[in-house]
C-alpha positions as CSV (number, residue, x, y, z in Angstrom):
1,M,34.2,-4.0,-15.3
2,N,30.7,-2.6,-15.4
3,I,30.0,0.3,-12.9
4,I,26.4,0.1,-11.6
5,M,24.0,2.8,-10.4
6,P,24.1,1.8,-6.7
7,K,21.0,1.3,-4.5
8,M,21.2,4.0,-1.8
9,G,18.2,2.9,0.3
10,E,15.6,0.2,0.3
11,S,12.9,2.5,-1.1
12,I,15.2,4.1,-3.7
13,T,14.7,2.9,-7.3
14,E,16.6,5.5,-9.3
15,G,19.4,8.0,-9.0
16,T,20.5,11.2,-10.9
17,I,24.1,11.6,-12.0
18,I,25.2,15.1,-10.8
19,K,28.8,15.2,-12.0
20,W,31.4,13.1,-13.7
21,H,34.9,13.6,-12.1
22,K,36.5,11.6,-14.8
23,K,36.2,11.5,-18.6
24,V,36.6,8.6,-21.1
25,G,40.3,7.6,-21.4
26,D,41.2,8.8,-17.9
27,K,43.2,6.5,-15.6
28,V,41.3,5.7,-12.4
29,K,42.8,4.4,-9.1
30,I,40.9,2.3,-6.6
31,D,38.7,4.4,-4.3
32,E,39.2,7.5,-6.5
33,I,35.9,9.4,-7.0
34,I,34.5,8.8,-10.5
35,F,31.1,10.5,-10.3
36,E,28.5,11.9,-7.9
37,I,24.8,10.9,-7.7
38,S,21.7,12.2,-6.1
39,T,18.5,10.5,-4.9
40,D,15.6,11.5,-2.8
41,K,17.5,10.5,0.3
42,V,21.2,11.1,-0.3
43,D,23.8,12.9,-2.4
44,T,27.1,11.1,-2.4
45,E,30.3,10.5,-4.3
46,I,30.9,7.1,-5.9
47,P,34.5,5.7,-5.8
48,S,36.1,3.3,-8.2
49,P,36.1,-0.3,-7.1
50,T,39.4,-1.0,-9.1
51,D,42.4,0.5,-10.8
52,G,42.1,0.9,-14.6
53,V,41.0,3.1,-17.4
54,L,37.5,4.6,-17.8
55,T,36.6,3.3,-21.3
56,E,32.9,4.3,-21.6
57,I,30.4,6.7,-20.0
58,K,26.8,5.6,-20.8
59,Y,24.9,8.5,-19.2
60,K,25.6,12.2,-19.1
61,E,25.3,14.6,-16.2
62,G,21.6,15.3,-15.3
63,D,20.4,11.9,-16.4
64,T,18.2,9.9,-14.0
65,V,18.6,6.1,-14.3
66,A,17.3,3.1,-12.5
67,I,19.3,1.2,-9.9
68,D,21.5,-1.6,-11.2
69,T,21.8,0.1,-14.5
70,V,25.4,0.1,-16.0
71,V,26.5,3.7,-16.1
72,A,30.2,3.3,-17.0
73,I,32.8,0.7,-17.9
74,I,36.3,0.5,-16.4
75,I,38.9,-1.8,-17.9
76,G,41.4,-2.9,-15.2
77,S,45.1,-3.2,-15.8
78,N,44.9,-6.9,-15.4
79,E,41.8,-7.4,-17.5
80,N,42.0,-8.9,-21.0
81,V,38.2,-9.1,-21.6
82,S,36.1,-6.8,-23.7
83,A,34.0,-4.2,-22.1
84,D,30.7,-5.9,-23.0
85,K,31.8,-9.0,-21.1
86,A,33.2,-7.2,-18.1
87,Q,32.1,-8.2,-14.6
88,S,29.4,-6.0,-13.0
89,V,30.4,-4.4,-9.7
90,H,28.3,-2.2,-7.4
91,P,30.4,0.9,-6.5
92,Q,28.6,1.1,-3.2
93,D,30.7,-1.9,-2.2
94,A,33.6,0.5,-2.2
95,I,31.8,3.2,-0.3
96,K,32.3,1.5,3.0
97,S,36.0,2.6,2.9
98,E,34.8,6.2,3.0
99,V,33.4,5.7,6.5
100,P,35.9,5.1,9.4
101,E,35.5,1.9,11.2
102,K,35.9,3.6,14.5
103,V,33.2,5.6,16.3
104,V,32.9,8.9,14.3
105,D,33.0,12.1,16.3
106,L,30.4,14.8,15.3
107,P,32.8,17.3,13.7
108,E,33.9,14.6,11.2
109,V,30.3,13.4,10.6
110,K,29.2,16.8,9.6
111,N,31.6,16.8,6.6
112,L,30.2,13.6,5.2
113,Q,27.7,13.4,2.4
114,T,26.6,10.0,3.7
115,P,23.1,9.8,5.2
116,P,22.7,9.0,8.9
117,E,21.5,5.5,8.3
118,R,24.6,4.6,6.3
119,I,26.9,6.0,9.1
120,I,25.3,3.6,11.6
121,E,25.2,0.8,9.0
122,N,28.9,1.1,8.2
123,N,30.1,1.7,11.8
124,K,31.5,-1.7,12.7
125,S,31.4,-1.0,16.4
126,V,27.7,-1.8,16.1
127,S,27.5,-5.5,15.1
128,S,25.4,-6.3,12.1
129,K,26.5,-9.9,11.7
130,N,23.6,-11.2,13.9
131,S,21.0,-8.8,12.6
132,V,17.5,-9.8,11.3
133,S,15.9,-7.7,8.6
134,I,12.2,-6.9,9.0
135,Q,10.3,-6.5,5.7
136,M,7.1,-4.9,4.7
137,P,4.8,-7.9,4.7
138,K,2.5,-8.9,1.8
139,M,-1.0,-8.4,3.2
140,G,-2.9,-9.8,0.3
141,E,-2.7,-11.2,-3.2
142,S,-3.2,-7.9,-4.9
143,I,-1.4,-5.7,-2.3
144,M,1.9,-4.3,-3.5
145,E,2.7,-1.7,-0.8
146,G,1.9,-0.7,2.7
147,T,2.0,2.4,4.9
148,I,3.6,2.4,8.4
149,I,1.1,3.9,10.7
150,K,3.0,3.8,14.0
151,W,6.3,2.5,15.5
152,H,5.7,0.9,18.9
153,K,9.5,0.7,19.5
154,K,12.4,3.1,19.0
155,I,16.0,2.4,18.2
156,G,17.8,0.8,21.1
157,D,14.6,-0.8,22.6
158,K,14.6,-4.4,23.7
159,I,12.2,-6.5,21.8
160,K,10.8,-9.9,22.6
161,K,9.7,-12.5,20.0
162,D,6.1,-11.9,18.9
163,E,6.0,-8.4,20.5
164,T,4.5,-5.7,18.3
165,I,7.1,-3.6,16.6
166,F,4.9,-1.4,14.3
167,E,1.5,-1.1,12.7
168,I,0.8,-1.0,9.0
169,S,-2.1,-0.1,6.7
170,T,-3.0,-1.3,3.3
171,D,-6.2,-1.0,1.2
172,K,-7.4,-4.3,2.8
173,V,-6.1,-4.3,6.4
174,D,-4.7,-2.4,9.3
175,T,-2.6,-4.7,11.4
176,E,0.2,-5.0,13.9
177,V,3.5,-6.6,12.9
178,P,5.2,-8.7,15.6
179,S,8.9,-9.3,16.0
180,P,10.2,-12.7,14.6
181,T,12.9,-12.8,17.2
182,D,14.3,-11.5,20.5
183,G,16.9,-8.6,20.2
184,I,17.5,-4.9,20.1
185,L,15.9,-2.6,17.5
186,G,19.1,-1.5,15.7
187,E,17.7,0.5,12.8
188,I,14.4,2.1,11.6
189,M,14.6,2.6,7.9
190,V,11.1,3.8,7.1
191,A,9.3,6.6,8.9
192,E,5.7,6.8,10.1
193,Q,3.2,7.6,7.4
194,E,5.7,6.5,4.7
195,T,4.5,4.1,2.0
196,V,6.9,1.5,0.7
197,A,6.7,-1.6,-1.5
198,V,6.1,-5.1,-0.2
199,G,9.4,-6.7,0.6
200,T,11.1,-3.5,1.5
201,I,13.3,-3.7,4.6
202,V,11.8,-1.3,7.1
203,A,13.9,-2.2,10.2
204,K,16.7,-4.3,11.5
205,I,16.9,-6.2,14.8
206,D,20.3,-6.9,16.3
207,T,20.2,-10.3,18.0
208,G,23.8,-10.3,19.1
209,L,23.8,-7.2,21.3
210,S,22.6,-6.3,24.7
211,A,20.8,-3.0,25.4
212,S,23.9,-1.7,27.2
213,D,26.2,-2.8,24.4
214,F,24.0,-1.0,21.9
215,K,23.9,2.2,24.0
216,N,27.7,2.2,24.5
217,N,28.3,1.7,20.8
218,N,26.0,4.5,19.8
219,E,26.3,7.1,22.6
220,K,29.1,8.9,20.6
221,I,27.1,9.0,17.4
222,S,24.4,11.6,16.9
223,I,22.2,11.3,13.9
224,Q,21.0,14.8,14.2
225,S,22.2,17.3,11.6
226,T,24.7,14.9,10.1
227,V,24.0,15.6,6.4
228,K,25.7,18.6,5.0
229,P,23.7,20.3,2.2
230,A,25.2,19.7,-1.1
231,E,26.1,22.4,-3.6
232,K,23.1,23.4,-5.6
233,I,23.6,22.5,-9.2
234,N,21.7,23.1,-12.4
235,T,21.6,19.5,-13.4
236,N,20.1,19.8,-16.9
237,P,21.6,23.0,-18.5
238,T,21.2,23.8,-22.2
239,A,23.2,26.1,-24.4
240,D,20.4,28.7,-24.7
241,D,19.3,28.3,-21.1
242,K,21.1,31.1,-19.2
243,R,19.0,30.8,-16.1
244,S,19.8,28.3,-13.4
245,F,17.0,27.0,-11.3
246,V,18.4,27.3,-7.8
247,P,15.8,26.7,-5.1
248,E,16.1,28.3,-1.7
249,E,17.0,26.1,1.2
250,K,14.0,25.2,3.3
251,E,14.1,25.5,7.0
252,V,12.4,22.7,8.9
253,G,12.9,23.1,12.7
254,S,16.6,23.4,13.1
255,E,17.4,21.4,9.9
256,S,18.4,23.1,6.6
257,L,17.3,20.9,3.8
258,F,17.9,21.0,0.0
259,L,16.4,19.6,-3.1
260,S,17.8,16.6,-5.0
261,P,18.5,17.2,-8.7
262,L,15.5,14.9,-9.5
263,V,13.1,17.1,-7.6
264,M,14.8,20.2,-9.0
265,N,14.3,19.0,-12.5
266,I,10.6,18.3,-11.9
267,A,10.2,21.7,-10.2
268,K,11.8,23.5,-13.1
269,K,9.8,21.6,-15.7
270,E,6.5,22.4,-13.9
271,N,7.4,26.0,-13.1
272,V,7.3,25.5,-9.3
273,S,8.7,28.7,-7.7
274,S,11.0,28.8,-4.7
275,G,8.2,30.2,-2.6
276,E,5.9,27.3,-3.5
277,I,8.7,24.8,-2.7
278,S,9.1,26.3,0.8
279,S,5.4,25.5,1.5
280,I,5.8,21.8,0.7
281,T,6.2,19.5,3.7
282,G,8.7,16.8,2.8
283,S,8.1,13.1,3.8
284,G,11.7,12.0,3.1
285,L,14.7,11.7,5.4
286,D,14.9,14.7,7.8
287,G,11.9,16.2,6.1
288,R,13.5,16.3,2.6
289,I,11.1,16.8,-0.3
290,T,10.8,13.6,-2.3
291,K,9.7,13.0,-5.9
292,K,6.3,11.8,-4.5
293,D,5.9,15.0,-2.5
294,I,6.5,17.4,-5.4
295,L,4.3,15.4,-7.8
296,S,1.5,15.4,-5.2
297,Y,1.9,19.2,-4.8
298,I,1.8,19.8,-8.6
299,E,-1.4,17.6,-8.9
300,N,-3.1,19.5,-6.1
301,R,-2.0,22.8,-7.5
302,N,-3.4,22.0,-10.9
303,E,-6.7,20.9,-9.4
304,S,-6.9,24.2,-7.4
305,K,-6.4,26.1,-10.6
306,I,-9.2,24.3,-12.4
307,S,-11.5,25.0,-9.4
308,A,-10.5,28.7,-9.4
309,N,-11.3,28.9,-13.2
310,E,-14.6,27.3,-12.7
311,E,-15.5,29.7,-10.0
312,T,-14.5,32.6,-12.2
313,V,-16.8,31.4,-15.0
314,I,-19.7,31.0,-12.6
315,A,-19.2,34.4,-11.2
316,A,-19.2,35.9,-14.7
317,Q,-22.6,34.6,-15.5
318,P,-25.1,37.3,-16.4
319,K,-28.0,38.2,-14.3
320,T,-31.2,36.3,-15.4
321,S,-34.8,36.6,-14.6
322,D,-36.9,33.7,-13.6
323,S,-40.7,33.3,-14.3
324,T,-41.5,35.7,-11.5
325,G,-39.5,38.5,-13.2
326,L,-37.0,38.6,-10.3
327,S,-33.4,39.1,-11.3
328,F,-30.7,36.9,-9.8
329,N,-27.0,36.0,-10.5
330,Y,-26.0,32.3,-10.8
331,G,-22.6,33.3,-9.5
332,S,-24.1,34.2,-6.1
333,L,-24.9,30.5,-5.6
334,K,-21.2,29.8,-5.5
335,S,-20.3,32.5,-3.0
336,S,-23.4,32.1,-0.7
337,N,-21.7,29.3,1.3
338,N,-19.3,30.5,4.0
339,A,-15.9,28.7,4.1
340,N,-16.5,28.0,7.7
341,D,-19.5,25.9,6.8
342,I,-17.3,23.3,5.1
343,E,-15.2,20.8,7.0
344,I,-12.2,19.4,5.2
345,I,-11.5,15.8,6.4
346,P,-8.4,14.1,5.2
347,M,-8.9,10.5,4.2
348,D,-7.1,8.0,6.4
349,N,-4.8,5.5,4.7
350,I,-7.2,2.6,4.7
351,R,-10.0,4.7,3.2
352,Q,-7.7,5.9,0.4
353,R,-6.7,2.3,-0.3
354,I,-10.3,1.1,-0.4
355,M,-11.0,3.9,-2.8
356,Q,-8.2,2.9,-5.1
357,H,-9.2,-0.8,-4.8
358,M,-12.8,-0.1,-5.7
359,V,-11.8,2.0,-8.8
360,N,-9.4,-0.7,-9.9
361,S,-12.2,-3.3,-9.6
362,R,-14.6,-1.1,-11.5
363,D,-12.0,-0.7,-14.3
364,T,-11.1,-4.4,-14.4
365,S,-14.3,-6.4,-14.1
366,V,-17.4,-6.0,-16.3
367,H,-19.9,-5.9,-13.4
368,V,-23.4,-7.5,-13.8
369,S,-25.7,-7.9,-10.8
370,A,-28.6,-10.4,-10.4
371,M,-31.0,-10.6,-7.5
372,L,-33.6,-13.0,-6.1
373,E,-35.5,-13.5,-2.8
374,V,-35.2,-16.5,-0.5
375,D,-37.7,-17.8,2.0
376,M,-35.6,-18.3,5.1
377,S,-38.5,-19.9,7.2
378,K,-36.8,-23.2,7.8
379,I,-33.5,-21.7,8.9
380,Y,-35.3,-18.9,10.8
381,N,-37.2,-21.4,12.9
382,F,-34.2,-23.5,13.6
383,I,-32.1,-20.5,14.8
384,R,-35.0,-19.4,17.0
385,N,-35.4,-22.8,18.6
386,N,-31.7,-23.6,19.0
387,R,-29.9,-20.2,19.6
388,D,-29.5,-20.6,23.4
389,A,-28.4,-24.2,23.3
390,F,-25.8,-23.5,20.5
391,L,-24.4,-20.5,22.5
392,K,-24.1,-22.6,25.6
393,K,-22.4,-25.5,23.7
394,E,-20.1,-23.7,21.3
395,N,-19.8,-20.3,23.1
396,I,-20.7,-18.4,19.9
397,K,-23.9,-16.8,18.6
398,L,-25.8,-18.7,15.8
399,T,-26.6,-16.4,12.9
400,Y,-27.7,-16.7,9.3
401,M,-24.1,-16.4,8.0
402,P,-22.9,-20.0,8.5
403,F,-25.9,-21.3,6.6
404,I,-25.3,-18.8,3.7
405,A,-21.6,-19.7,3.7
406,R,-22.4,-23.4,3.6
407,A,-24.8,-22.9,0.7
408,C,-22.2,-20.9,-1.2
409,I,-19.6,-23.6,-0.7
410,K,-22.0,-26.2,-2.2
411,G,-22.8,-23.8,-5.0
412,L,-19.1,-23.3,-5.8
413,Q,-18.6,-27.0,-5.9
414,Q,-21.5,-27.3,-8.3
415,F,-20.4,-24.4,-10.5
416,P,-16.6,-24.3,-10.1
417,L,-16.1,-21.6,-12.8
418,I,-17.4,-19.0,-10.3
419,N,-14.5,-20.1,-8.0
420,S,-11.9,-18.9,-10.6
421,T,-9.7,-16.0,-11.5
422,I,-8.7,-14.5,-14.9
423,E,-5.1,-14.2,-15.8
424,G,-4.5,-12.8,-19.3
425,P,-6.2,-15.2,-21.8
426,S,-6.4,-18.0,-19.2
427,I,-8.9,-19.1,-16.6
428,L,-7.5,-20.3,-13.3
429,R,-10.1,-22.6,-11.8
430,K,-9.4,-23.1,-8.1
431,K,-9.9,-26.6,-6.7
432,F,-9.9,-25.2,-3.1
433,I,-12.4,-22.8,-1.7
434,N,-11.1,-19.9,0.4
435,L,-14.3,-18.1,1.4
436,G,-14.0,-14.4,2.1
437,I,-16.2,-12.7,4.7
438,A,-16.4,-8.9,4.5
439,V,-16.0,-7.3,7.9
440,A,-16.9,-3.7,8.7
441,I,-14.4,-1.9,10.9
442,E,-15.2,1.3,12.8
443,P,-15.3,4.1,11.9
444,S,-15.4,3.5,8.1
445,G,-13.1,0.7,7.2
446,L,-13.7,-2.6,5.5
447,I,-11.6,-5.8,5.3
448,V,-12.1,-9.2,3.7
449,P,-10.4,-12.1,5.6
450,N,-11.1,-15.5,4.3
451,I,-11.7,-19.0,5.7
452,K,-9.0,-21.2,4.3
453,L,-10.3,-24.5,2.8
454,A,-13.9,-23.7,3.8
455,N,-15.1,-26.7,1.8
456,E,-13.6,-28.9,4.5
457,K,-15.7,-27.4,7.4
458,N,-19.2,-28.2,8.5
459,L,-21.7,-25.6,9.6
460,T,-20.5,-25.4,13.2
461,G,-16.9,-25.1,11.9
462,L,-17.9,-22.3,9.6
463,A,-19.7,-20.5,12.4
464,K,-16.6,-20.6,14.6
465,S,-14.3,-19.4,11.8
466,I,-16.6,-16.5,10.9
467,S,-16.8,-15.4,14.5
468,D,-13.0,-15.7,14.9
469,L,-12.2,-13.7,11.7
470,A,-14.6,-10.9,12.7
471,L,-13.1,-10.6,16.2
472,R,-9.5,-10.6,15.0
473,A,-10.3,-8.1,12.2
474,R,-11.7,-5.6,14.7
475,T,-8.8,-6.1,17.1
476,K,-6.1,-5.9,14.4
477,K,-5.0,-9.4,15.0
478,L,-5.3,-10.7,11.4
479,T,-2.2,-12.2,9.7
480,P,-1.2,-11.7,6.1
481,D,-2.4,-15.3,5.4
482,D,-5.9,-14.4,6.6
483,I,-6.5,-11.9,3.8
484,S,-4.6,-13.5,0.9
485,N,-5.6,-15.9,-1.8
486,G,-9.4,-15.7,-1.4
487,T,-11.6,-17.3,-4.1
488,F,-15.1,-16.0,-3.4
489,T,-16.5,-13.3,-1.1
490,I,-19.8,-12.8,0.9
491,T,-20.7,-9.3,2.1
492,N,-23.5,-9.0,4.6
493,Y,-24.9,-5.5,4.4
494,G,-28.2,-6.8,5.7
495,V,-26.8,-6.6,9.3
496,F,-27.3,-2.8,9.0
497,G,-30.9,-3.2,7.8
498,T,-30.2,-2.9,4.1
499,I,-32.6,-5.0,2.0
500,F,-30.4,-5.4,-1.1
501,G,-27.4,-3.8,-2.8
502,T,-25.0,-4.3,-5.8
503,P,-21.6,-5.1,-4.3
504,I,-18.2,-4.5,-6.0
505,I,-16.2,-7.6,-6.9
506,N,-13.2,-8.2,-4.6
507,Q,-10.3,-8.5,-7.1
508,P,-9.0,-10.8,-8.5
509,E,-12.2,-12.9,-7.9
510,V,-15.0,-13.0,-10.4
511,A,-18.1,-12.9,-8.2
512,I,-19.3,-11.6,-4.8
513,L,-22.6,-12.4,-3.0
514,G,-24.5,-9.6,-1.3
515,V,-26.7,-10.6,1.6
516,G,-29.7,-8.4,2.5
517,S,-31.6,-8.1,5.8
518,V,-34.1,-10.9,6.7
519,I,-37.5,-9.1,6.9
520,K,-41.0,-10.5,7.3
521,K,-43.1,-9.9,4.2
522,P,-46.4,-11.0,2.8
523,V,-45.8,-13.5,0.0
524,V,-48.0,-15.7,-2.1
525,I,-47.5,-19.4,-1.4
526,E,-49.4,-22.5,-2.6
527,I,-51.1,-24.8,-0.1
528,E,-52.9,-27.9,-1.4
529,G,-53.2,-26.4,-4.8
530,A,-54.5,-23.0,-3.6
531,D,-52.7,-19.7,-3.6
532,V,-52.7,-18.0,-0.2
533,I,-50.9,-15.0,1.3
534,A,-48.6,-15.7,4.2
535,I,-46.1,-13.8,6.3
536,R,-42.6,-15.2,5.8
537,P,-39.0,-14.2,6.7
538,I,-37.6,-13.1,3.3
539,M,-34.0,-12.4,2.4
540,A,-32.7,-10.8,-0.9
541,L,-29.5,-12.2,-2.3
542,T,-27.5,-10.2,-5.0
543,L,-24.7,-11.8,-7.1
544,S,-22.4,-9.3,-8.7
545,H,-20.3,-11.2,-11.3
546,D,-17.7,-10.5,-13.9
547,H,-19.3,-10.8,-17.3
548,R,-16.0,-11.5,-18.9
549,L,-16.2,-15.0,-17.4
550,V,-19.6,-15.5,-15.7
551,D,-22.5,-14.8,-18.0
552,G,-26.2,-14.4,-17.0
553,M,-27.0,-18.1,-17.4
554,L,-24.2,-19.3,-15.0
555,G,-24.9,-16.5,-12.5
556,G,-28.6,-17.3,-12.6
557,K,-28.1,-21.0,-12.1
558,F,-25.8,-20.3,-9.1
559,L,-28.3,-18.0,-7.4
560,K,-31.1,-20.5,-8.0
561,Y,-29.0,-23.2,-6.4
562,L,-28.4,-21.0,-3.4
563,K,-32.1,-20.3,-3.0
564,E,-33.1,-24.0,-3.2
565,T,-30.3,-25.0,-0.8
566,L,-31.3,-22.4,1.8
567,E,-35.1,-23.0,1.6
568,N,-34.5,-26.8,2.0
569,F,-31.5,-26.7,4.2
570,D,-30.3,-30.1,5.6
571,I,-30.2,-29.6,9.3
572,S,-28.2,-32.8,9.7
573,E,-25.1,-30.9,8.4
574,I,-24.9,-28.9,11.7
């Protein structure tokens, strides 16, 4: 029977073996402790799921292994199969026997190494048979994680179907997540400002309990101060290492926290002192310092050291004379600015995600930009003459964007390679057109929802869809489907007066169209064979395309098609 490294939480992907209580050849009884593990969220003892003999230990104390990894093999007394064909069993299936089925009084709870969420999860007086798990939703094709910004409900609150439970943020969207069912919020598994992978269970809703039942079943359980600090262990000792890295406990409010062996090993390897550790704010359960926290601290510390060294070098520069003969010190330039003159503004989550997304696009696509100017006279005159009637009839404002969108759809149908993505050595040419429209969100956000099957809409339908997406983007009402599976994007920076720009491609697409402001300019036109200067409304279009797939010829043909379509727009399409 294979013994598996158990999963001790939805966001836990690995565990560290602290201690083996048995050695190879020892007899083991069911529910007898065989080893101890530590993760970022819990230290606990793992019992045997069966009677038998421990025939193999695959990892030594101090090793960190991924969940679902076979760490040991037990041959049961009734087993006649070889160890390599033994059945795999999760030892956490046997952990449930460690927690009493009755309501646990506080004195007993304090002696458990089990985290608070497992106490509630395994307390059978709180029904979990009718619970619904809430996952971190997938908010886009390239989105793999999300950050919980705010919980709108707390444990024990009544929830109605479609009522907002929490808000999340990714690099593409901030949105509210509604409840899929009526019930009681039975468990919150991920704290605010914590980032977890898509598909991670973040909460559970009990559909078979009333609020009073939930209160009665939980009033005897306190999840405050329920985890007893484990013994501090040097998890990776060597024969010549006589020093043991034993970090001091860190006081956070009334909670006394400790470091997991994984964090301890990282701290020891990077020479992080106990004093430094006490300054780190933990983002894990009850403020515990996680692997992510200490790695982030080490990265920031190293950057600070580099900055300090640079300042030392500058300060050490010799005095130099300029052409006037006056002496000055280059180092004084560094120290002339007062620290109070600099405001440090932490990036919010969506800005950090945008930053990462843009860097990823830069490092993925070979960006090339091409630009041309379009005479918008025909569309300009049509909008001017029909704006009020269109607003009265359709209840939306008529702008240039639906015309540009319709031209793009026609162009993508004419040049379908631009409506593609690259996957390894293959080109995925999409037969549908999901047109992305970049929407600016105050104060400094950006999101790209897309119009599904935009090729099936006429100009009025596109105008309504663009208006709807913009409104829902700014009121955080977008759904995951709204921002997933786009095939081509339009970004209209012209609305801010910008004439032209070079936009970054929205991955995994291969092109993006930048739309500049429509401005009146003197241009040379031909009338009856003679060149004359006229004032025309001119708009600059910029196509940024991925040169891995879209070369200059294809990009140029696409832009030329857009120009001809817009300058000779068929008004009958409205």
